[in-house]
N, C-alpha and C positions, 0 to 999 in steps of 0.2 A: 430594527436591523441596523447594526453599527456599521459605519464605513470602514473599509479596509485600509490599513497603512501598508504601503507597498515598498519594496526595496529590491536592489540588485547586489549580490554578494559575490566578489571574486573568490574562487576556490582553485585549488590546483587543477589545471586543465580545463576549467570552465568558468562561466559566470551563471549564478543561480538567481532566478527570479522568485520572490516569495511575497506572501500577504500575511498580515497579522490582524485579527479581529477579536473584539471582545474584552472581557475583564475577568480576572481571577487566575488560578494556577494554570501553567502552560500545558497544552495538549497539542502535539504535532500530529497531523494526519498525512500519511504517505499513501497515495492513491494507487489503485490497480491499473494495469493496462496502459492505455493511452492518456489516462487521467492527469490533468494539469492542476494548477492551483484553484481553478474554478469548478472542477468536476463535482466536488462535494458541497457546493454552495447551499443546497437545501438543508443538509445536515448541520453545517456551520451556523446557519440562521438560528437553529434550535439549541446551540451549545454556547453562543457568544455571551449570554447573560451570566454565565457562571464559570466560563473558561476562557483563557486567552488562547485562541486557536491559530495555529500556524499552518498554512498550506503552502505548497510550492510546486513549481514546474520541475519535474526530474530532468537531469541534464539530457539534452537531445530533444526535449519536448517544448513546444511553444516558445517561451521567452528565455529559457535557460540554454545557453549556447556553449557547446564545446569549443575549445580553441583549435582543435584539430578534428574537423568533422569526419576525417577518414579513420580515426581511431575509435573503435567501438568502446562504449562504457562497459565496465565490469561491475559485478555486485559489490566488489570492494570499493570501487569509485562511488557508487550510489551511497553506500554506507558512510564513507568518509564525508560525502557532501552533507548528509544529515548531521553528522558530528560537527562539521564547521558551521552549519546554519544554527544549531543550538548553542554553540559556543558564542556565536555573534549575538544572540538574543537573550541569553540567560546565564546566570552563574550557578544555577541549581539544576539537579537532575529533573528531567521532564517526564511526563506521560506521553505515550505514542500509541496511536491507532494505525496499524499497518494492514492494508488490505491487499491480499493476493501477492503481487510482486512487492508491494510496500511492506508486507509482513516479513518477507525474506530479508529485506533491508533492515528491518528491526531486529530480526534474529541475529544478523551479523553484528549489529551494535551490541546486543546483549552478550554475545560470545567474546567479542574483541575489546569492547569499551563499556563494561557493565556500569560504570559510574555515570554514564551520560543519561540513561533512562532509569527511572525508579519503577515504572510499570510499562509493559508492552502488551497490548491486545493484538494478537497475531490471528487475523481473520482469514482463514483458508489460504495458508501460504503455499505458493506454487514452488515447492522445494522437493524435487524428486529424491534428493539425497536423504530425506527423512524416511524413505520407504525401503522395504527389503530389495535386495539387489535385482531380482528378476523384474519386480514391479517398477523399480527405478529405471531400469533399462527400457522398459516398454513405454513409459511415459516420456522419457528423453527422446526416443525415436518418434513418438507422436508429435512432440513439439517441432522436431526437425521436419517432419512430414508436412506439417501445417505451413512452415516457412517455404518449403518447396512448392506447395499448392499456391501460396500467395505470389510467388515469383512467376508461376506458369499461368495462373488463371485470374489473378487479381484479388482485390480486397473482399468482395462479397462472398465468394466461396470459402475464403480463409476465416471470415467472421462466423460463418455457419459452423465451421469445424471447430473454432475456438469455443463457441457456445456449447457444442456437443461435449467437448472435453471438460468443460467446467459445469456441466449439468444445468445449462440455461436453455429454456424452451421458448424461442422467439415467438412461436405460434400461440403461446399462452402467457402473455405478459402479466406479471403480478406486481402491482404497485399501489401505493396509497393514493386515494382520490385527490384530485386537485393539482397534481404535479404536471409541470410542463416539460415534456421530454427535450433533452438537449439535442439540437439538430446535428446532422453529420455535415459539419462545415469543412471547407478545404483545410483548415488548420487541424481539425481532428483526423482527417484522412492522412495528413502528413505525420501526425503523431502515431497513428496506427502503423504507418510505414516503418517509423523508427523502432517502435515497440517490437514488431514482428522480425524485422531484419537484424536488430542488435540486441535487444533485451532477451529474446529467446536464447540467443547464444550465451548471454550472461548467466541465465538460469541453467542451462545445460552444463556449462563449464564451471559452475560455482562449487567451491570446495568449502562449503559451510561446515565449521567444526562442530558437528552434532554433540560430541561428547562434552563440549564446553558449556552447552546450554543448561544442563542439569545443575552445574556448579555456579551458574551466573548469579550475581546478587540482584539482578533485575528480576522483578516479579513478572513472569511471562504467563499470559492467559490465552491458551489455545481457544480459538472460537470458530464457529461455523454457522451458515445460515440454516434456519429451521427447515426450509424447503429444498435445500441442496440434497440431491439424492445420495444415499449412503455409500454407493459404490464408486462415485466419480473421484477423480484424481485429487481435486482440491480438498474435499472433505477427508479423504484418506490421509492426506498429509496432516491435517489438523489433528485427526484421531491419533495418528502415530506420534505427533508431538506431545499430546496429552499423556500418552502412555510413557513416553520417555521421561517426562517430568513428574509422572506419578500424580497427576491432577485430573480434575473433571474437564470435559469439553464444555465450554460456555456456548449456548445457542442463542443466536441473535435473529431478529425478524428478517424475513425475506430469504433470498438465496445468496449466491455468490456476490451479487452487487447490492445487498441489502442496504448498504450505507447511502446509495443513491435512489433506490426504489422505495424504501420505507424510512425516510429521514426522521419522521416524528417518533415512530416506535423505536427505531435504532438508537436515537439520541437518548431516550429514556433508559433503554437497556444499557447503553454505554456508560451513562453516569452512575447507574446502579452498580456496575461492575467496578468502575473506578473507585466508588465509595465516596464518603463525605470528604471534600477537599480540605486539606490543612492550609493555613495561611501560607502564601508564597509570594515572591516578588513578581511584579509585572515584567513583561518583556521589555528589553531596552529599546530605545528608539530605533526605528528602522533606518538603514543606511540608504541614502538617495541613489 
């Protein structure tokens, strides 16, 4: 397991914390939900021998601090943050794994800045805009209802509602053997607060230019977890993205959070989908 090189990058409106590990062509991972730079550590352990892996704290989470905490981040902000981060670390187009909210960030980059990414694996994007109008409205109301539930009853009921919306069954955990679950620390609680209060709004209000995705020069791979129920929101978004692009849906091990619950099998599938890496420059040294 290689040691991480860490850095802080000033971007418009915030300072981003990031980590770089490994060797080989660059792969940036944008995590779901409350996930920060350390959320995918078990997956990164299995990629760092063949990829230079960049992870980061989304603005508002952990060590990435907005300059104006009262101004909620938008999806455009999140996408611009990734653009600035990659511009800091490489001169070449990169591969990106976007999970859930992270997938929507990647789709925005593919639509607005197609030269930044050569490949985006969009795992179960939480993007109601991809769905037919009635279904879109239903899920936007669902997200707003979860936010109201969080404000009235707290985190535990909201987490149960999020799990139900994403097809996760907490009573039947599905994970590879030998994993140590990440505890619900005060920092994760704070990150969930920001995610529900601010990023839900960012998703609901996002004006992702869906028509631009089919014309993007970025290779977009819609993906879904093998055990994610076919009727739930996140898989439906992935399926409609695949239909829009005229491509097949790539299935990955596990469910919505397969990158954290099945890191060994997920890494193997990820490398298979990415294909044999072409020679590429290493990431530039991190900024202290």
